[in-house]
C-alpha positions as CSV (number, residue, x, y, z in Angstrom):
1,M,-14.6,-0.9,-6.8
2,V,-12.7,-3.8,-8.4
3,G,-15.5,-4.1,-11.0
4,D,-15.3,-0.4,-11.9
5,C,-12.1,-1.1,-13.8
6,I,-12.6,-2.2,-17.4
7,N,-9.8,-4.1,-19.3
8,A,-8.7,-1.0,-21.2
9,D,-8.0,0.9,-18.0
10,K,-5.9,-1.6,-16.2
11,Q,-2.3,-2.6,-16.8
12,E,-0.7,-5.8,-15.5
13,L,2.0,-5.3,-13.0
14,F,3.0,-8.7,-11.8
15,Q,1.9,-12.3,-12.0
16,T,2.6,-15.5,-10.1
17,S,1.1,-19.0,-10.3
18,K,-1.5,-18.1,-7.6
19,G,-2.3,-14.5,-8.5
20,I,-2.0,-11.4,-10.6
21,S,-1.9,-7.6,-9.9
22,Y,-3.0,-4.7,-12.0
23,Q,-2.9,-0.9,-11.8
24,C,-6.2,0.7,-12.6
25,D,-6.0,4.2,-14.0
26,T,-9.8,4.8,-13.7
27,T,-10.0,4.2,-9.9
28,N,-6.3,4.9,-9.0
29,R,-6.1,1.5,-7.3
30,I,-3.9,-1.5,-7.2
31,L,-6.0,-4.6,-8.0
32,L,-4.9,-7.9,-6.5
33,K,-6.4,-11.2,-7.6
34,F,-5.2,-13.9,-5.4
35,D,-6.5,-17.5,-5.2
36,T,-10.2,-16.9,-4.4
37,F,-10.4,-13.2,-3.7
38,E,-10.0,-9.8,-5.4
39,L,-8.9,-6.7,-3.6
40,G,-8.7,-3.1,-4.8
41,L,-6.4,-0.9,-2.7
42,R,-5.2,2.7,-2.9
43,I,-1.4,3.0,-2.8
44,Q,-1.3,3.8,1.0
45,Q,-3.5,0.8,1.7
46,F,-1.4,-1.4,-0.5
47,Q,1.8,-0.3,1.4
48,C,0.1,-1.0,4.7
49,L,-0.8,-4.5,3.5
50,R,2.8,-5.1,2.3
51,R,4.3,-4.0,5.6
52,S,2.0,-6.3,7.6
53,L,2.8,-9.3,5.3
54,N,6.5,-8.6,5.5
55,Q,6.4,-8.5,9.3
56,V,5.1,-12.1,9.5
57,D,7.9,-14.2,11.0
58,I,7.8,-17.1,8.5
59,K,10.7,-19.0,10.1
60,G,9.3,-18.7,13.6
61,R,5.9,-19.9,12.4
62,L,7.5,-22.9,10.5
63,F,9.1,-24.1,13.7
64,D,6.1,-23.4,15.9
65,L,4.2,-26.7,16.3
66,S,1.0,-25.1,17.7
67,D,-2.2,-25.0,15.7
68,E,-2.4,-21.2,15.9
69,S,0.7,-20.8,13.8
70,D,-0.8,-22.8,10.8
71,H,-3.1,-19.9,9.8
72,L,-3.0,-16.1,10.0
73,L,-5.8,-13.6,9.6
74,V,-4.8,-11.1,6.9
75,E,-6.7,-7.8,7.3
76,A,-7.1,-4.6,5.3
77,P,-9.5,-2.7,7.5
78,M,-9.8,0.4,5.3
79,V,-11.5,-1.8,2.6
80,N,-13.3,-4.1,5.0
81,F,-11.3,-7.1,4.1
82,Q,-10.4,-10.1,6.3
83,H,-9.2,-13.5,5.1
84,R,-7.7,-16.4,6.9
85,L,-4.6,-17.8,5.1
86,T,-2.4,-20.7,5.6
87,L,1.4,-20.2,5.9
88,C,1.9,-21.3,2.3
89,E,-0.7,-18.8,1.1
90,I,0.9,-16.0,3.1
91,I,4.2,-16.7,1.4
92,Q,2.6,-16.7,-2.0
93,L,0.6,-13.5,-1.3
94,R,3.8,-11.9,0.0
95,E,5.5,-12.8,-3.3
96,L,2.7,-11.3,-5.3
97,V,2.6,-8.1,-3.2
98,N,6.4,-7.6,-3.2
99,G,6.6,-8.3,-6.9
100,T,3.9,-5.7,-7.5
101,Y,5.7,-3.2,-5.3
102,F,8.9,-3.8,-7.3
103,A,7.0,-3.3,-10.6
104,L,5.5,0.0,-9.3
105,E,8.9,1.2,-8.2
106,L,10.4,0.3,-11.6
107,H,7.6,2.0,-13.5
108,S,8.0,5.1,-11.3
109,M,11.8,5.2,-11.9
110,L,11.4,4.8,-15.6
111,H,8.8,7.5,-15.8
112,E,11.1,9.9,-13.9
113,I,14.0,9.1,-16.3
114,L,12.0,9.2,-19.5
115,E,9.5,12.0,-18.9
116,P,12.0,14.9,-19.1
117,K,13.2,13.7,-22.5
118,H,9.7,13.1,-23.6
119,S,8.6,16.6,-22.7
120,L,11.5,18.2,-24.5
121,I,10.6,16.4,-27.7
122,Y,7.0,17.6,-27.7
123,K,7.6,21.0,-26.3
124,P,5.9,23.5,-28.5
125,S,8.1,26.2,-30.1
126,I,7.5,29.8,-29.2
């Protein structure tokens, strides 16, 4: 799935010091490369992952002194993915995912604005 995308078919969306995200036109997936893992997600799966990461109570976990709050299991069950991350890694992954989401929204908005003008320029004459 992640390997199905060749370099010509993927466009970089967002990059941080710990990871990078791409949009693959061949597989219609968002590719996340973060730390030691790669993940290919359809847009609905990506949005589910984003929602679950944004629901993590970072402040509550920072002040919780128990050992259970030091790590969190991040799951994407539709693609059979489970990874145990530290609180710092969760913050960094959340930054990558939210930056990717912003880039997708920006690309979508630009496409909506520029596409009507583009189609008028190349509209064949009758």
